N, C-alpha and C positions, 0 to 999 in steps of 0.2 A: 291453520295454514291459509294464507291468502294469496291468490294467483292473479296476476295481471296478464290478460291476453292482449296482444298487439297485432293489428292487421290493417293493411291498406285495402279498403273495401269500396266497391262501386255498385254492389247489389247483394241480394240474398242468394248466394250460391252455396256450393258444398262446404267450403271452409267456414263460412259464416254460420251455417246450420250446425256444424260441429261445435262451434264456440257457444252458441245458444244452448245446445243440449248439455254441454259440459257445465255451463254456469248454472242451469236449472238443477242439475243433479248435485253439484257441489254445494250450492246454497241450501238445498234440502238436507244435506248431510252436515250442516252447520260449519262448513268451511266458507271462507270469504272469496268472492270473485269480483273482478272489475275488468272492464274492457276499455282499451284505447283504440279509437278508430282514426287512422290517418286519412284525411280527406283533402283531395285536390281542390274541391269547391265547398268550403265550410258553410257557405250561405245556402247550400242545398244538402242538408245532412243525409248521409247514406242510410239506406233502409235498415242496416244492422244497428245503427245508433238509435233509430226510432223504435225498433223492435225491443232492444234492451231496455229502453226507458219504460215501455209499456209493461214489460215483464218484471219491472222492479230491480233489474240488474244495473249496478253502478256502471255508468258508461261516460267516457270523456271523448270529446271531439277535438282532434289535434290538426290544425291547419298544416298542410304539407304541400308546398309548391315546388315543382321541379324535381329533378332526380335526387339531389342531395340537399336537404333543408336542415341546416344546423339548428334552427329554432325548434324544429320538430324533434331532433335528437335530444336537445336540452329538455324539452317538455316531457319526453318519456322518462328521462333520468329523474327529473324533479317529481313526477307523478309517483314513480316507484319508491323514492326515498321518503316522500312526505306521507305516504299511505301505508307504511309498514308492510310493504309487499314482501312475501317470502320467496316467490319464484316469478320470474317474468317469462312468459310463453309467447314466442313469435310464430306467426302464421303467414307464410308467403315470402317471396324474395325481398321485397322492399322492407317489410318488418324485420326480417332476418338481419339485414344490413344496418338498419337504424338502431335496433336493440343492441347489436354488437358494438356499435360506435357509442351508444349511450351508456352502456353498463359495464364496459370493459375494465374499469378500474374500481368497481364496487365489489362488495362481498355477497351480493344477491345472486343466487344461482339462476342461470338462464337456460331455457330449453327451446326447441323449435319443432314444428311439425311440417314435414314436406307432404303436402296434399297431392300435388302433381307437378313434376319437374319437367318442363318442356325445354330441356337443355339444347335440343337441336336448333331451336330458333334464337338462342341467346349467345352463340359463339362469339359474336363481335360486339356484344353489348357490355356496357359498363356494369350494369347490375348483375349480369351473368358471372363476370369475374369476381365482383365483390361478394356475391352470394356464396360462391364456392369457398372463397377465403374465409368468410364469416362462419359458415357451417362447419368447416374443418376444425374450428377452434371452440365450438360449443361443447359444453360438458356432455349433453345428451341430445339426440335428435330422434324424433319419432317419424317413421315412414309408414304411410297407410298401406303400402303394398311391398311385396318382396322385390319387385322390379325397381321401385324407387330406392329401396335399401341398397341394391347393387349399384345404382347410379351414384348414390352418396359415397359408397366405398371408392368408386372410380374417381370421384372428385376429391378424395383425400380425407374423408371422415373415417376415423378408426372404427372397424366393425364392432368392437366392444362397446362403443358409445351410441350405437344405433339399435333401436327397438322397433319392431313392426307392430303397430297398433291399428287394426282395421276399424273403419268407421262403423258407427252404430247410430240408430235413430230412435227417437221417442215414438213408439208404435201407436200410442193411444189416439192422437189426433186423426190418424188415417183410418180409424175404425169407427169414427163418430159422425159420419156424414149422412146417415139415414134421414130421409124426410126433407133434405135440403136441396134446393134447385142447383144443378151443376153449372159450372162456368163454361161457356163456350159451346155447349151442346147445340147442334143445328137441327137434328132430326132424331126422332125416336126410332126410325126405321134404318137409317144409314148407320154404318159402322164408322166410328170416329177414331182416327189415328193421330196420336200426338207426339210432337218433339218438344221436350222441355229442357231448358238450359241456357247458358250464356251463348249468344250468337257470335262465336269466334271460330276461326278456321279449324282449330284442333277438335272442336266438338262435332264437326261434319254436318252442319245444317244444310249445306248445299247438296250433300249426298241424299239427304232426306227429301229435298225438293225434287231432285231428279227421279227418285223412286216414286214419289207421288205422281209425277207425270205418267210414268209407265203403268201404275195401277189404274189411274183414271181413264187411260185409254182402253182398259179392259172391264172395269167395274164402275158404273156411274154412281152406284149407291155407296159411296165412300166420301167421307169428309176428312180434311187434314187441318190440324191446328199446330201453330208454333207459339210456344209460351216462353217469353224471355226477351231480354234486350242484349245489345252488344254491337260491336263495330261492323259486323257483317249484315246488319239489318237492311241498309239501302241496296246492297248488292243482291240480297236474297229476293227482295221485292221486284227488282229488275229481272232477276232470273225467272220468276213466275210469269212475268209478262212475255219474255222471250220464248218460254216453253208453252205458252198458250193456256196456262192454268191460273191466271190471275183471278181471284175471287173464289177459286176452289181450294186454295191454301190460305187460311186466315191467320193473321198475325195478331196475337192478343197482347203482346208486350209483357210488361211485368204484371204478374198476378200475385196479390198479397196472400190470399187464402189458398195455399197449395193443396192441402187435403181436399178441398172442394173442387179445385181444378182437376185433380185426378179422377174425381167422380164423374166428370163430363167426358171421360175417355173410355174407349173399349180396348185399345192397344196402345202401348207406349214404345217408342223407338229411341234407342241410343246409338247414333251412327258415328261415334267419335273416331277420329284418327289416332288420338292419344288419350289415355285415361290412367287414373290411379284406381281408386275404388269409388265409383260414382254414386253420389247420394241420390241422384234421380232414379237410378235402377233400384236402390234399396227402398225408396219411397213408393215407387210404382208397385214393387213386390208386396210391400206392407199394405198397399191399397187393394191387394188381391187381383192385380191386373197382369195380363200376359205381356212379357217384354221381349222385344227383338233387339239384340245388341251386337255391336261389332266385337269381335274376339280380340280385344286389346287390354293391356294392363292386367288387372286382377279380375276382370269381368267374368272369365271362365270359372273363377272360384265361386261366383254368385249364381251363374246360370249353368245348369246341367242341361245341355241341348236336348230338347224334346221332353224334358221333365219339369224343369222350373222356368223354362223360357226357350227362346230360339237364338242360336248364335249364327252370325254370318261373318264372312271375311271383311276386313276393313277396306274402305275405298271401293266398295262394290255395290253400286246402286241397283244393278240388275238382280243380284241375289237378295238384296233388301226388298225389292218389289215382289219377288217370288214369295218371300216369307210373309209379307203383308197379305198377299192374295190368299195364301194358304190359311191364314187365320180368319180372314174375312169370310171365306167359304166354309169354315168349320167352327161354328159357335161352341160345340161341345169341347173341342180342343182348347179354345180360349178359356173356358171355365176351368178345365182340368189344370192347365198351366198356371192360371191365377191362383187356384186353391193350393197347389203345391208350392208356389212361390211364397205365399203368405205363411205357410207352415215353416218353410225353410228360414225365412228372415226372422220370424219370431223366435226360433230356436237359437240362431247363430249371431244375429246382428242387432241386438237390443242396445239402447243407450246405457242401460245399467251395466252391461258387460264392458262396453267401451270406457265408461267413466271409471270403473274399478281398475281397469288396466292403466288409465292415466294417473289414478291415485298412486298406484305402485311405482309408476314412472317418476312422479314427483318425489316420492319418498326416497327414491334412489339417490337424488341429488341433495335432498334436504340436510342430511348430516354433514355435508361438506362445508367447511368454513374457509378453505383456501380459495384463492381467486379461481373462478369457474371457467375462465378461458385459458387455454394453453398459450404459452408464448413461444 
């Protein structure tokens, strides 16, 4: 079996990590994998393309300019047909649409994964309409949470063609940081609190900054780090100036070695307004760190409040600040939450479990020889 993953990528985020983990597992199991990265700026290859090349995963960079690029559509079709691809797997709304347009008249089965569907922001967008139309005609769609499954059903995807496959991670890299200098650590005395993720509104980095201001007014021995890039970066930097905490919240931008980045933190915060099953929370738990997270999406399935982490209401910087202060003042609780989180994620969210579920997912469509999109 040879799988072609297609994604429009601008960084190493949750969906990209899932693709890398799947490729590593499937290649080890003697299946073939290949990745097509749609890039708006092909002269600046996305990090996913570079990561795949380093890992020995076959990867192709496809120039994609504008909302609908017919050259990109043709390139996907030609890549699939010329490489004896058995299944094309789309990740994200742009890939969903392009794969649908590229493969609609071929016999190659196509599937998609909905990692996080921010449909409230897409009501008037062309991609929102096209994505719904495309996904309603895919043979099978994986949803990373039950909430996303229900959204897919409302969008017209038949329930029998949706499977919930929760994310998993390769645990080993997050256990191999002993003896290495952490990234971003400011002080061995201060408690370092980190936000990691794409700097976009739905991830709530502005909520994190407001909570940081409240904490710093009460505890001077605290450091705050923001790891990641995104469209909200300029506004967030301006926000720290307006709140009088410029320099107390450091922006590290993109960090390549994420396991090492986690080692530089004492507490990880996920202040998202909308989520699916966030890879950042899984990675922090695999690093043995206490996590404070908004109770959105399937986050409550990861965090048992007070046992494997702390849950807070979304859009509530005051409650977030209180939770951070609670952990700053209680190092024993930090250790207990981190230890419990590590045990939980090891038992339930390994890459091996996720990959085996995707293997069964693929096998579900492999025997079908008829056209895999409904008309």
